[in-house]
Backbone as XML, in Angstrom:
<?xml version="1.0"?>
<chain id="A" units="angstrom">
  <residue number="1" name="MET">
    <atom name="N" x="-4.340" y="108.919" z="-73.838"/>
    <atom name="CA" x="-3.640" y="107.914" z="-73.086"/>
    <atom name="C" x="-4.172" y="106.558" z="-73.510"/>
  </residue>
  <residue number="2" name="ALA">
    <atom name="N" x="-3.279" y="105.639" z="-73.732"/>
    <atom name="CA" x="-3.695" y="104.323" z="-74.195"/>
    <atom name="C" x="-4.155" y="103.518" z="-73.008"/>
  </residue>
  <residue number="3" name="THR">
    <atom name="N" x="-5.292" y="102.894" z="-73.216"/>
    <atom name="CA" x="-5.869" y="102.124" z="-72.122"/>
    <atom name="C" x="-5.413" y="100.681" z="-72.161"/>
  </residue>
  <residue number="4" name="GLY">
    <atom name="N" x="-4.881" y="100.236" z="-73.204"/>
    <atom name="CA" x="-4.441" y="98.855" z="-73.323"/>
    <atom name="C" x="-5.576" y="97.975" z="-73.776"/>
  </residue>
  <residue number="5" name="THR">
    <atom name="N" x="-5.233" y="96.800" z="-74.212"/>
    <atom name="CA" x="-6.233" y="95.877" z="-74.693"/>
    <atom name="C" x="-6.833" y="95.138" z="-73.521"/>
  </residue>
  <residue number="6" name="PRO">
    <atom name="N" x="-8.049" y="94.621" z="-73.708"/>
    <atom name="CA" x="-8.649" y="93.854" z="-72.618"/>
    <atom name="C" x="-7.790" y="92.674" z="-72.207"/>
  </residue>
  <residue number="7" name="ASP">
    <atom name="N" x="-7.083" y="92.108" z="-73.166"/>
    <atom name="CA" x="-6.240" y="90.962" z="-72.842"/>
    <atom name="C" x="-5.078" y="91.374" z="-71.938"/>
  </residue>
  <residue number="8" name="SER">
    <atom name="N" x="-4.452" y="92.519" z="-72.225"/>
    <atom name="CA" x="-3.335" y="92.977" z="-71.400"/>
    <atom name="C" x="-3.826" y="93.402" z="-70.019"/>
  </residue>
  <residue number="9" name="GLN">
    <atom name="N" x="-5.008" y="93.967" z="-69.971"/>
    <atom name="CA" x="-5.586" y="94.339" z="-68.673"/>
    <atom name="C" x="-5.871" y="93.091" z="-67.838"/>
  </residue>
  <residue number="10" name="ALA">
    <atom name="N" x="-6.334" y="92.060" z="-68.458"/>
    <atom name="CA" x="-6.613" y="90.802" z="-67.755"/>
    <atom name="C" x="-5.325" y="90.215" z="-67.216"/>
  </residue>
  <residue number="11" name="ARG">
    <atom name="N" x="-4.265" y="90.260" z="-68.067"/>
    <atom name="CA" x="-2.971" y="89.739" z="-67.593"/>
    <atom name="C" x="-2.468" y="90.575" z="-66.422"/>
  </residue>
  <residue number="12" name="PHE">
    <atom name="N" x="-2.609" y="91.884" z="-66.540"/>
    <atom name="CA" x="-2.171" y="92.762" z="-65.462"/>
    <atom name="C" x="-2.962" y="92.458" z="-64.184"/>
  </residue>
  <residue number="13" name="GLY">
    <atom name="N" x="-4.279" y="92.268" z="-64.351"/>
    <atom name="CA" x="-5.131" y="91.922" z="-63.207"/>
    <atom name="C" x="-4.698" y="90.608" z="-62.571"/>
  </residue>
  <residue number="14" name="GLN">
    <atom name="N" x="-4.419" y="89.626" z="-63.412"/>
    <atom name="CA" x="-3.968" y="88.323" z="-62.910"/>
    <atom name="C" x="-2.621" y="88.466" z="-62.194"/>
  </residue>
  <residue number="15" name="SER">
    <atom name="N" x="-1.769" y="89.292" z="-62.757"/>
    <atom name="CA" x="-0.446" y="89.507" z="-62.171"/>
    <atom name="C" x="-0.582" y="90.160" z="-60.797"/>
  </residue>
  <residue number="16" name="VAL">
    <atom name="N" x="-1.424" y="91.174" z="-60.708"/>
    <atom name="CA" x="-1.663" y="91.857" z="-59.418"/>
    <atom name="C" x="-2.313" y="90.889" z="-58.445"/>
  </residue>
  <residue number="17" name="LYS">
    <atom name="N" x="-3.283" y="90.140" z="-58.932"/>
    <atom name="CA" x="-3.963" y="89.161" z="-58.073"/>
    <atom name="C" x="-2.963" y="88.127" z="-57.557"/>
  </residue>
  <residue number="18" name="GLY">
    <atom name="N" x="-2.078" y="87.669" z="-58.430"/>
    <atom name="CA" x="-1.062" y="86.697" z="-58.040"/>
    <atom name="C" x="-0.131" y="87.266" z="-56.977"/>
  </residue>
  <residue number="19" name="LEU">
    <atom name="N" x="0.307" y="88.502" z="-57.170"/>
    <atom name="CA" x="1.194" y="89.146" z="-56.183"/>
    <atom name="C" x="0.487" y="89.323" z="-54.843"/>
  </residue>
  <residue number="20" name="LEU">
    <atom name="N" x="-0.752" y="89.766" z="-54.882"/>
    <atom name="CA" x="-1.510" y="89.960" z="-53.649"/>
    <atom name="C" x="-1.744" y="88.633" z="-52.932"/>
  </residue>
  <residue number="21" name="THR">
    <atom name="N" x="-2.070" y="87.603" z="-53.724"/>
    <atom name="CA" x="-2.282" y="86.279" z="-53.132"/>
    <atom name="C" x="-0.998" y="85.792" z="-52.470"/>
  </residue>
  <residue number="22" name="GLU">
    <atom name="N" x="0.118" y="85.998" z="-53.165"/>
    <atom name="CA" x="1.409" y="85.589" z="-52.608"/>
    <atom name="C" x="1.692" y="86.345" z="-51.302"/>
  </residue>
  <residue number="23" name="LYS">
    <atom name="N" x="1.415" y="87.638" z="-51.302"/>
    <atom name="CA" x="1.646" y="88.445" z="-50.090"/>
    <atom name="C" x="0.734" y="88.003" z="-48.954"/>
  </residue>
  <residue number="24" name="VAL">
    <atom name="N" x="-0.530" y="87.732" z="-49.266"/>
    <atom name="CA" x="-1.479" y="87.275" z="-48.252"/>
    <atom name="C" x="-1.021" y="85.936" z="-47.679"/>
  </residue>
  <residue number="25" name="ASN">
    <atom name="N" x="-0.592" y="85.034" z="-48.555"/>
    <atom name="CA" x="-0.103" y="83.728" z="-48.087"/>
    <atom name="C" x="1.129" y="83.890" z="-47.202"/>
  </residue>
  <residue number="26" name="THR">
    <atom name="N" x="2.039" y="84.782" z="-47.618"/>
    <atom name="CA" x="3.241" y="85.030" z="-46.831"/>
    <atom name="C" x="2.864" y="85.610" z="-45.472"/>
  </residue>
  <residue number="27" name="CYS">
    <atom name="N" x="1.937" y="86.557" z="-45.482"/>
    <atom name="CA" x="1.478" y="87.138" z="-44.212"/>
    <atom name="C" x="0.812" y="86.078" z="-43.343"/>
  </residue>
  <residue number="28" name="GLY">
    <atom name="N" x="0.026" y="85.221" z="-43.979"/>
    <atom name="CA" x="-0.621" y="84.131" z="-43.244"/>
    <atom name="C" x="0.413" y="83.226" z="-42.598"/>
  </residue>
  <residue number="29" name="THR">
    <atom name="N" x="1.456" y="82.896" z="-43.346"/>
    <atom name="CA" x="2.531" y="82.065" z="-42.809"/>
    <atom name="C" x="3.228" y="82.786" z="-41.662"/>
  </residue>
  <residue number="30" name="ASP">
    <atom name="N" x="3.477" y="84.086" z="-41.831"/>
    <atom name="CA" x="4.106" y="84.886" z="-40.771"/>
    <atom name="C" x="3.233" y="84.929" z="-39.520"/>
  </residue>
  <residue number="31" name="VAL">
    <atom name="N" x="1.929" y="85.081" z="-39.713"/>
    <atom name="CA" x="1.011" y="85.111" z="-38.570"/>
    <atom name="C" x="1.029" y="83.770" z="-37.849"/>
  </residue>
  <residue number="32" name="ILE">
    <atom name="N" x="1.038" y="82.691" z="-38.612"/>
    <atom name="CA" x="1.086" y="81.353" z="-38.005"/>
    <atom name="C" x="2.389" y="81.190" z="-37.222"/>
  </residue>
  <residue number="33" name="ALA">
    <atom name="N" x="3.506" y="81.606" z="-37.821"/>
    <atom name="CA" x="4.801" y="81.496" z="-37.137"/>
    <atom name="C" x="4.810" y="82.351" z="-35.875"/>
  </residue>
  <residue number="34" name="LEU">
    <atom name="N" x="4.277" y="83.559" z="-35.990"/>
    <atom name="CA" x="4.221" y="84.447" z="-34.832"/>
    <atom name="C" x="3.324" y="83.869" z="-33.738"/>
  </residue>
  <residue number="35" name="THR">
    <atom name="N" x="2.206" y="83.298" z="-34.125"/>
    <atom name="CA" x="1.297" y="82.662" z="-33.163"/>
    <atom name="C" x="1.994" y="81.516" z="-32.446"/>
  </residue>
  <residue number="36" name="LYS">
    <atom name="N" x="2.759" y="80.725" z="-33.209"/>
    <atom name="CA" x="3.508" y="79.621" z="-32.586"/>
    <atom name="C" x="4.515" y="80.159" z="-31.579"/>
  </residue>
  <residue number="37" name="GLN">
    <atom name="N" x="5.199" y="81.255" z="-31.934"/>
    <atom name="CA" x="6.176" y="81.844" z="-31.026"/>
    <atom name="C" x="5.496" y="82.380" z="-29.759"/>
  </residue>
  <residue number="38" name="VAL">
    <atom name="N" x="4.334" y="82.997" z="-29.931"/>
    <atom name="CA" x="3.596" y="83.509" z="-28.771"/>
    <atom name="C" x="3.179" y="82.357" z="-27.872"/>
  </residue>
  <residue number="39" name="LEU">
    <atom name="N" x="2.693" y="81.279" z="-28.492"/>
    <atom name="CA" x="2.300" y="80.113" z="-27.697"/>
    <atom name="C" x="3.497" y="79.500" z="-26.990"/>
  </residue>
  <residue number="40" name="LYS">
    <atom name="N" x="4.647" y="79.429" z="-27.679"/>
    <atom name="CA" x="5.862" y="78.927" z="-27.035"/>
    <atom name="C" x="6.247" y="79.831" z="-25.877"/>
  </residue>
  <residue number="41" name="GLY">
    <atom name="N" x="6.156" y="81.137" z="-26.103"/>
    <atom name="CA" x="6.469" y="82.092" z="-25.045"/>
    <atom name="C" x="5.526" y="81.942" z="-23.876"/>
  </residue>
  <residue number="42" name="SER">
    <atom name="N" x="4.263" y="81.727" z="-24.184"/>
    <atom name="CA" x="3.271" y="81.517" z="-23.136"/>
    <atom name="C" x="3.587" y="80.250" z="-22.361"/>
  </residue>
  <residue number="43" name="ARG">
    <atom name="N" x="3.974" y="79.202" z="-23.073"/>
    <atom name="CA" x="4.320" y="77.930" z="-22.429"/>
    <atom name="C" x="5.598" y="78.109" z="-21.597"/>
  </residue>
  <residue number="44" name="SER">
    <atom name="N" x="6.559" y="78.840" z="-22.152"/>
    <atom name="CA" x="7.795" y="79.092" z="-21.415"/>
    <atom name="C" x="7.502" y="79.853" z="-20.138"/>
  </residue>
  <residue number="45" name="SER">
    <atom name="N" x="6.640" y="80.853" z="-20.238"/>
    <atom name="CA" x="6.306" y="81.622" z="-19.057"/>
    <atom name="C" x="5.556" y="80.780" z="-18.049"/>
  </residue>
  <residue number="46" name="GLU">
    <atom name="N" x="4.729" y="79.879" z="-18.539"/>
    <atom name="CA" x="4.018" y="78.952" z="-17.644"/>
    <atom name="C" x="5.026" y="78.042" z="-16.928"/>
  </residue>
  <residue number="47" name="LEU">
    <atom name="N" x="5.993" y="77.531" z="-17.697"/>
    <atom name="CA" x="7.018" y="76.670" z="-17.106"/>
    <atom name="C" x="7.886" y="77.433" z="-16.107"/>
  </residue>
  <residue number="48" name="LEU">
    <atom name="N" x="8.220" y="78.674" z="-16.444"/>
    <atom name="CA" x="9.003" y="79.498" z="-15.515"/>
    <atom name="C" x="8.215" y="79.755" z="-14.233"/>
  </residue>
  <residue number="49" name="GLY">
    <atom name="N" x="6.923" y="79.991" z="-14.368"/>
    <atom name="CA" x="6.075" y="80.178" z="-13.192"/>
    <atom name="C" x="6.042" y="78.937" z="-12.326"/>
  </residue>
  <residue number="50" name="GLN">
    <atom name="N" x="5.921" y="77.788" z="-12.962"/>
    <atom name="CA" x="5.912" y="76.520" z="-12.221"/>
    <atom name="C" x="7.250" y="76.301" z="-11.528"/>
  </residue>
  <residue number="51" name="ALA">
    <atom name="N" x="8.340" y="76.614" z="-12.231"/>
    <atom name="CA" x="9.676" y="76.465" z="-11.637"/>
    <atom name="C" x="9.820" y="77.386" z="-10.427"/>
  </residue>
  <residue number="52" name="ALA">
    <atom name="N" x="9.304" y="78.602" z="-10.532"/>
    <atom name="CA" x="9.376" y="79.540" z="-9.408"/>
    <atom name="C" x="8.567" y="79.014" z="-8.222"/>
  </residue>
  <residue number="53" name="ARG">
    <atom name="N" x="7.385" y="78.465" z="-8.504"/>
    <atom name="CA" x="6.569" y="77.899" z="-7.417"/>
    <atom name="C" x="7.284" y="76.720" z="-6.762"/>
  </residue>
  <residue number="54" name="ASN">
    <atom name="N" x="7.923" y="75.889" z="-7.579"/>
    <atom name="CA" x="8.675" y="74.750" z="-7.033"/>
    <atom name="C" x="9.831" y="75.222" z="-6.164"/>
  </residue>
  <residue number="55" name="MET">
    <atom name="N" x="10.500" y="76.293" z="-6.587"/>
    <atom name="CA" x="11.611" y="76.824" z="-5.788"/>
    <atom name="C" x="11.117" y="77.331" z="-4.441"/>
  </residue>
  <residue number="56" name="VAL">
    <atom name="N" x="9.972" y="77.994" z="-4.437"/>
    <atom name="CA" x="9.407" y="78.494" z="-3.180"/>
    <atom name="C" x="9.077" y="77.325" z="-2.260"/>
  </residue>
  <residue number="57" name="LEU">
    <atom name="N" x="8.493" y="76.275" z="-2.828"/>
    <atom name="CA" x="8.175" y="75.082" z="-2.025"/>
    <atom name="C" x="9.441" y="74.448" z="-1.462"/>
  </residue>
  <residue number="58" name="GLN">
    <atom name="N" x="10.489" y="74.389" z="-2.279"/>
    <atom name="CA" x="11.754" y="73.819" z="-1.810"/>
    <atom name="C" x="12.361" y="74.676" z="-0.703"/>
  </residue>
  <residue number="59" name="GLU">
    <atom name="N" x="12.296" y="75.994" z="-0.865"/>
    <atom name="CA" x="12.815" y="76.889" z="0.173"/>
    <atom name="C" x="12.043" y="76.702" z="1.471"/>
  </residue>
  <residue number="60" name="ASP">
    <atom name="N" x="10.729" y="76.592" z="1.378"/>
    <atom name="CA" x="9.911" y="76.367" z="2.571"/>
    <atom name="C" x="10.293" y="75.047" z="3.240"/>
  </residue>
  <residue number="61" name="THR">
    <atom name="N" x="10.517" y="74.018" z="2.435"/>
    <atom name="CA" x="10.900" y="72.714" z="2.975"/>
    <atom name="C" x="12.257" y="72.804" z="3.667"/>
  </residue>
  <residue number="62" name="ILE">
    <atom name="N" x="13.194" y="73.506" z="3.041"/>
    <atom name="CA" x="14.527" y="73.662" z="3.639"/>
    <atom name="C" x="14.424" y="74.431" z="4.953"/>
  </residue>
  <residue number="63" name="LEU">
    <atom name="N" x="13.668" y="75.509" z="4.969"/>
    <atom name="CA" x="13.504" y="76.294" z="6.204"/>
    <atom name="C" x="12.861" y="75.446" z="7.292"/>
  </residue>
  <residue number="64" name="HIS">
    <atom name="N" x="11.866" y="74.654" z="6.910"/>
    <atom name="CA" x="11.207" y="73.778" z="7.876"/>
    <atom name="C" x="12.196" y="72.743" z="8.406"/>
  </residue>
  <residue number="65" name="SER">
    <atom name="N" x="13.029" y="72.201" z="7.516"/>
    <atom name="CA" x="14.038" y="71.214" z="7.926"/>
    <atom name="C" x="15.052" y="71.840" z="8.876"/>
  </residue>
  <residue number="66" name="GLU">
    <atom name="N" x="15.483" y="73.063" z="8.558"/>
    <atom name="CA" x="16.443" y="73.749" z="9.429"/>
    <atom name="C" x="15.822" y="73.998" z="10.805"/>
  </residue>
  <residue number="67" name="ASP">
    <atom name="N" x="14.557" y="74.390" z="10.804"/>
    <atom name="CA" x="13.860" y="74.619" z="12.078"/>
    <atom name="C" x="13.778" y="73.311" z="12.869"/>
  </residue>
  <residue number="68" name="SER">
    <atom name="N" x="13.454" y="72.226" z="12.185"/>
    <atom name="CA" x="13.375" y="70.913" z="12.842"/>
    <atom name="C" x="14.733" y="70.502" z="13.392"/>
  </residue>
  <residue number="69" name="LEU">
    <atom name="N" x="15.801" y="70.760" z="12.631"/>
    <atom name="CA" x="17.149" y="70.427" z="13.106"/>
    <atom name="C" x="17.505" y="71.222" z="14.371"/>
  </residue>
  <residue number="70" name="ARG">
    <atom name="N" x="17.144" y="72.507" z="14.403"/>
    <atom name="CA" x="17.399" y="73.321" z="15.602"/>
    <atom name="C" x="16.645" y="72.757" z="16.800"/>
  </residue>
  <residue number="71" name="LYS">
    <atom name="N" x="15.389" y="72.388" z="16.584"/>
    <atom name="CA" x="14.596" y="71.815" z="17.676"/>
    <atom name="C" x="15.200" y="70.497" z="18.156"/>
  </residue>
  <residue number="72" name="MET">
    <atom name="N" x="15.649" y="69.679" z="17.206"/>
    <atom name="CA" x="16.262" y="68.399" z="17.585"/>
    <atom name="C" x="17.552" y="68.622" z="18.366"/>
  </residue>
  <residue number="73" name="ALA">
    <atom name="N" x="18.324" y="69.653" z="18.002"/>
    <atom name="CA" x="19.567" y="69.957" z="18.724"/>
    <atom name="C" x="19.252" y="70.374" z="20.156"/>
  </residue>
  <residue number="74" name="ILE">
    <atom name="N" x="18.198" y="71.159" z="20.339"/>
    <atom name="CA" x="17.787" y="71.584" z="21.686"/>
    <atom name="C" x="17.356" y="70.370" z="22.503"/>
  </residue>
  <residue number="75" name="ILE">
    <atom name="N" x="16.563" y="69.502" z="21.906"/>
    <atom name="CA" x="16.087" y="68.303" z="22.610"/>
    <atom name="C" x="17.266" y="67.400" z="22.963"/>
  </residue>
  <residue number="76" name="THR">
    <atom name="N" x="18.213" y="67.239" z="22.036"/>
    <atom name="CA" x="19.390" y="66.395" z="22.288"/>
    <atom name="C" x="20.202" y="66.954" z="23.455"/>
  </residue>
  <residue number="77" name="THR">
    <atom name="N" x="20.400" y="68.257" z="23.466"/>
    <atom name="CA" x="21.139" y="68.894" z="24.570"/>
    <atom name="C" x="20.410" y="68.676" z="25.887"/>
  </residue>
  <residue number="78" name="HIS">
    <atom name="N" x="19.105" y="68.838" z="25.873"/>
    <atom name="CA" x="18.307" y="68.627" z="27.088"/>
    <atom name="C" x="18.442" y="67.181" z="27.582"/>
  </residue>
  <residue number="79" name="LEU">
    <atom name="N" x="18.388" y="66.232" z="26.652"/>
    <atom name="CA" x="18.533" y="64.814" z="27.019"/>
    <atom name="C" x="19.923" y="64.522" z="27.585"/>
  </residue>
  <residue number="80" name="GLN">
    <atom name="N" x="20.937" y="65.190" z="27.029"/>
    <atom name="CA" x="22.296" y="64.998" z="27.557"/>
    <atom name="C" x="22.384" y="65.500" z="29.001"/>
  </residue>
  <residue number="81" name="TYR">
    <atom name="N" x="21.772" y="66.664" z="29.269"/>
    <atom name="CA" x="21.762" y="67.186" z="30.641"/>
    <atom name="C" x="21.038" y="66.223" z="31.580"/>
  </residue>
  <residue number="82" name="GLN">
    <atom name="N" x="19.913" y="65.676" z="31.112"/>
    <atom name="CA" x="19.172" y="64.714" z="31.938"/>
    <atom name="C" x="20.008" y="63.461" z="32.196"/>
  </residue>
  <residue number="83" name="GLN">
    <atom name="N" x="20.712" y="62.990" z="31.172"/>
    <atom name="CA" x="21.551" y="61.810" z="31.326"/>
    <atom name="C" x="22.667" y="62.082" z="32.347"/>
  </residue>
  <residue number="84" name="GLU">
    <atom name="N" x="23.271" y="63.258" z="32.280"/>
    <atom name="CA" x="24.318" y="63.619" z="33.239"/>
    <atom name="C" x="23.759" y="63.681" z="34.657"/>
  </residue>
  <residue number="85" name="ALA">
    <atom name="N" x="22.553" y="64.246" z="34.813"/>
    <atom name="CA" x="21.925" y="64.340" z="36.133"/>
    <atom name="C" x="21.626" y="62.941" z="36.678"/>
  </residue>
  <residue number="86" name="ILE">
    <atom name="N" x="21.146" y="62.055" z="35.818"/>
    <atom name="CA" x="20.858" y="60.677" z="36.248"/>
    <atom name="C" x="22.154" y="59.990" z="36.663"/>
  </residue>
  <residue number="87" name="GLN">
    <atom name="N" x="23.210" y="60.191" z="35.867"/>
    <atom name="CA" x="24.505" y="59.587" z="36.192"/>
    <atom name="C" x="25.008" y="60.083" z="37.559"/>
  </residue>
  <residue number="88" name="LYS">
    <atom name="N" x="24.857" y="61.378" z="37.845"/>
    <atom name="CA" x="25.257" y="61.922" z="39.155"/>
    <atom name="C" x="24.441" y="61.288" z="40.272"/>
  </residue>
  <residue number="89" name="ASN">
    <atom name="N" x="23.149" y="61.132" z="40.043"/>
    <atom name="CA" x="22.287" y="60.503" z="41.061"/>
    <atom name="C" x="22.716" y="59.062" z="41.313"/>
  </residue>
  <residue number="90" name="VAL">
    <atom name="N" x="23.066" y="58.330" z="40.262"/>
    <atom name="CA" x="23.521" y="56.949" z="40.416"/>
    <atom name="C" x="24.818" y="56.922" z="41.220"/>
  </residue>
  <residue number="91" name="GLU">
    <atom name="N" x="25.718" y="57.846" z="40.898"/>
    <atom name="CA" x="26.990" y="57.907" z="41.630"/>
    <atom name="C" x="26.758" y="58.252" z="43.106"/>
  </residue>
  <residue number="92" name="GLN">
    <atom name="N" x="25.865" y="59.227" z="43.344"/>
    <atom name="CA" x="25.575" y="59.604" z="44.731"/>
    <atom name="C" x="24.915" y="58.440" z="45.476"/>
  </residue>
  <residue number="93" name="SER">
    <atom name="N" x="24.027" y="57.729" z="44.802"/>
    <atom name="CA" x="23.378" y="56.582" z="45.428"/>
    <atom name="C" x="24.413" y="55.506" z="45.760"/>
  </residue>
  <residue number="94" name="SER">
    <atom name="N" x="25.343" y="55.306" z="44.862"/>
    <atom name="CA" x="26.396" y="54.326" z="45.095"/>
    <atom name="C" x="27.266" y="54.752" z="46.275"/>
  </residue>
  <residue number="95" name="ASP">
    <atom name="N" x="27.585" y="56.044" z="46.350"/>
    <atom name="CA" x="28.358" y="56.561" z="47.467"/>
    <atom name="C" x="27.600" y="56.381" z="48.780"/>
  </residue>
  <residue number="96" name="LEU">
    <atom name="N" x="26.289" y="56.676" z="48.752"/>
    <atom name="CA" x="25.479" y="56.501" z="49.964"/>
    <atom name="C" x="25.424" y="55.032" z="50.371"/>
  </residue>
  <residue number="97" name="GLN">
    <atom name="N" x="25.311" y="54.154" z="49.388"/>
    <atom name="CA" x="25.281" y="52.717" z="49.662"/>
    <atom name="C" x="26.596" y="52.285" z="50.317"/>
  </residue>
  <residue number="98" name="ASP">
    <atom name="N" x="27.700" y="52.797" z="49.786"/>
    <atom name="CA" x="29.010" y="52.476" z="50.374"/>
    <atom name="C" x="29.111" y="52.993" z="51.802"/>
  </residue>
  <residue number="99" name="GLN">
    <atom name="N" x="28.618" y="54.204" z="52.037"/>
    <atom name="CA" x="28.675" y="54.778" z="53.387"/>
    <atom name="C" x="27.814" y="53.952" z="54.363"/>
  </residue>
  <residue number="100" name="LEU">
    <atom name="N" x="26.627" y="53.559" z="53.900"/>
    <atom name="CA" x="25.756" y="52.752" z="54.751"/>
    <atom name="C" x="26.395" y="51.410" z="55.062"/>
  </residue>
  <residue number="101" name="ASN">
    <atom name="N" x="26.985" y="50.787" z="54.049"/>
    <atom name="CA" x="27.660" y="49.499" z="54.253"/>
    <atom name="C" x="28.823" y="49.649" z="55.255"/>
  </residue>
  <residue number="102" name="HIS">
    <atom name="N" x="29.531" y="50.751" z="55.155"/>
    <atom name="CA" x="30.670" y="51.005" z="56.049"/>
    <atom name="C" x="30.189" y="51.194" z="57.485"/>
  </residue>
  <residue number="103" name="LEU">
    <atom name="N" x="29.057" y="51.899" z="57.609"/>
    <atom name="CA" x="28.515" y="52.149" z="58.961"/>
    <atom name="C" x="27.945" y="50.853" z="59.567"/>
  </residue>
  <residue number="104" name="LEU">
    <atom name="N" x="27.377" y="50.015" z="58.752"/>
    <atom name="CA" x="26.756" y="48.803" z="59.252"/>
    <atom name="C" x="27.772" y="47.723" z="59.589"/>
  </residue>
  <residue number="105" name="LYS">
    <atom name="N" x="28.991" y="47.849" z="59.210"/>
    <atom name="CA" x="29.994" y="46.826" z="59.482"/>
    <atom name="C" x="30.563" y="46.948" z="60.847"/>
  </residue>
</chain>
């Protein structure tokens, strides 16, 4: 079997070395690209987590606002009843005043 000349073996070695170097560089580039994608994914997941936390805070605020509105409606109704009761008392007082004036004449 022919072993080839040292010069051809050197060229073959250089050729293999060149191919391997090219493959290593390509893999290195792929790893860098993949790392960037993982970091983007990590950042996206971080942003999604923050968005979810913000939504929960907004929901809590809305629920608190709705609760406050219900309480305000109850207080408003109570104040209306008090206003009506005061108005009745004023009317009754006016009626009593008229009756007293009529009796005193």
